[in-house]
C-alpha positions, 0 to 999 in steps of 0.5 A: 528458492530451493530452501523455500520449496523444501520448507513448503514440502515439509509443511505439506508432509506434516499436514498430510500426517496431521490429517490422519491424526484428526481423522480427515480424509482426502474426500473431506478436503473438497467438502463445502462448509457453511460459515458457522461450521467453519467457525467451529473448526476455527475454535477447535484449531486454537484449542489444540496443542499438537503442531501436526494436527494444527497444520492439517486443520489450518489447511482444511479451514483455508481450503473450505473458506476458498469454496465459500461464496461472497455472502458466506465469507462475509458471514464467517468474518462477522462471526469471527469478529464478534466471537473471537474477541478477548475474554473480558472477564479474564482481562478484568481479573488480570487488571486487578491482579496487576494493580495488586502486584504490579510486576513485569510478570503480571503485566505480561499476563495482562497483555496476554489476556488482552489479546483477541483470540482472532490474533491467535487464530490468524497465527495458527492459520498461517501454519498451513502451506501457502497460509500467508497468501490465503490470509492476505486474500482473506483480508481483501474480503474483510475490506469488502465487508467493512464497506458494507457494514459502514453502508448499513450503519451498524456501529457494534459490527463496524467496531468489531470488523475494524478490530479484526482488521487491526489484528491482520494489520498488526501481524502482517506488519511483523511478517512483512518486515523490511528485513524479509523482502527480496529485491529482484530485477524484472526483465524479459527473461523473467518467468511469464507468470510473474510478467503477467502479474506485473501487467495485471497489478500495474496501478499507476499507468495501465500496461496495455498488453505484452507489447506495452510491457516489452517497451517498459522493461526491454529497452536499454534505458528502462528498468523494472524492479520488484520486491518479493516475500519468501512466503509469497514466492511468485507474488510481487508485493511492490514493483517499480518502473524506471526510465533512464533519461538525461534530465528530470521529466515534467510529464509522463507522455514522453516516457510512455510514448511508443515512438520514442528512441531509446537513450544510449546508456552512456548518456543517462544521468537521471533515473526517473521512478515513474510508476510504483505499484502496490500489488497486494490489496490485502496488505494495504496499510502495511508499510514494509518499512522505509527506504525501499526506494533507497535500495533501488537507487543504490542498485542503479547507482552501482550498475550505472555510474553515470546516474547522478539524479534519482527522482520520481514522476508521481501522480497526485491522486487526492488533489482534485478532490481536495481542490474541489472541496476548497473551492466550495469552502467558506474559508478556502485553504491556499486560495484567494478569491481571484484563484477561485475565479480563475479555477472556474475554468476547470469546469470547462471540458476543454480547459487543458487544451485551450491556452488562455484557459490553461494559463489562467488555471496555472497561475492559481493551481500551482500555489494551491498545490503548494498549499496542498503539499505543505500546509494541508494535513490529515488528522494524524498531522501528515500530508493528505496525499498518500503518494506524498506520505510514501515518498516523504517517509522514504526520505525523498524531497518534494522537488517540483510541481508539474502543471499538466504533467498527465493529461490522460483522462485519469490524470485530469480527473484525479489531479487536474493533470498535476504531477510531481517530482520527488528527489532521492538525494542519497546524502540526505535520505536519512535526514529527510526521513527522520525530520518527517517521521519525528516532526512531520516536516515536509522536505521541499525545494525552494521552487516549491516553497516559493509557490506558496501564497503569503498570508495564508490562514492557519493550516487545519486537519482534514478528514478525507477518505483515502484511496 
C-alpha cells in the first residue's frame, strides 16, 4: 500500500507541474464547464505528446466532468461516442495498403487506424491520479445514457454509445486482469470506511446495519473476503460471505438467523458461500478472470483443515421471469400440460405457506428448474442465469436445486423461492471450467440431471434482458 501511495503522490506532483506548463491555475480546477467545452479539452488531450501536461489535463477533464449535472454528462457522452470514432478515411487507406502489401507491418497499421479515438482518450484519462475510479464511475453514467437511447429509439446513437461502452469494457478487461487483484480477509478490525462499503454494496442479502454486519463477519463460524485492485485501494470489487457449517444448507434463513448459536470451528466440515456481490456497477461485464472462488476455497482449506466440502447457496435471479414466459408459451420448454396446471398455484399469494399448494408446485417446479439450468440457453449458447454462468465459469458443478430455499419477498419474486448449491471440488475445478468454456457443458450432479423430464423438445436460444 505504501508503494501505491508513493505512486499516487508522484502522479500528483507530475500533475501539479503539468498545470504550470499548460497555464492552468488552481482556480481553473474548480471552474465548471459544459459538455462541448469538455469535449474540446478531450480533443486537446489526445493531441498532446507531453506526459506531464497530459496528466494535468486528464485530471482537469475528470474534475470538471464531476461538476456536470446528469443531462450535461449524457450530452458529453453523446458527443464523445459520435466524434471520437475511428478515422474512416484512414481505415480505408490502411485496408488498401494491406491488400497491396499484406505484411505484418501493414496489418499493424490497419489495426492502429481501426482503433476508435475514444480508446486513446480513455487511456489518457487514466493517467490522472484516481483516474481509474473516475472512469469506472463515468461508465455508470454511460449505462444510464444507453437505457435512455434505447427508450428514444435512435439507432445511430445507440450504436455509437454501445461502441463506446465496448471501448470501456475492452480496456477495463486488461486493467482489471486477475493477476492484479488482491484478496483480503474482511473482519471487525477492517477500517470502518471499507466495512461501510460492504454494507452498502451487499447485493444478494441486504445487510441491515452494523449489528447485522457484525453477525456476518465476527463469529468464529463466519468469514468474509474481498478482492481489491491496486488502482482502487479502498474500493472492493467483489466480496464473498462464507458460513462454516456441518452440512450443505438448503435454505438461507438459518444462515442469516439472528438467534443462531455459532458452530465450534472444530465441527465445521462445510464452507458455504452464501453471498457474492459485485461492488462496482461500472465494471459490469468485466469477468476479472476465472478461479476467483478457487482462491477463497484454497485459503479456507489452509486455515481450517477440517473443511472438506465447499459449496454456494446461490439465488436464481432469472428463473421466475423465464418460467412465467414459458407458462404462457405455445410450446413451453421443460413443462408438461400437467406442470402448467400445477404452476397456476404460483398466482395465489399464499402458495408458499399452504402445504397442499406448495407440494403441487414442487412436483412441477423442480423439473422446470432442471430444464432452465441444463437446456435453456442464451444467444451465445450459455445458461440464461447470470449466477450460473459465473459459477460454472469458475469451475463449479451444479449440485442441488433447493425448493423454497429463500422465502423472503425478494426470493419469491425473482425465483419463486428457488436456490441452488454449486459445488467447488478442488480436484475437478479446472476440468469443469474447461468443458464449460470450450463446449458450453454444464457440469451437474446426478440428482439434478434426474429431475429433467424425459422427451423434452429440443433446446432453443432465448434472448432475455439480463439483470
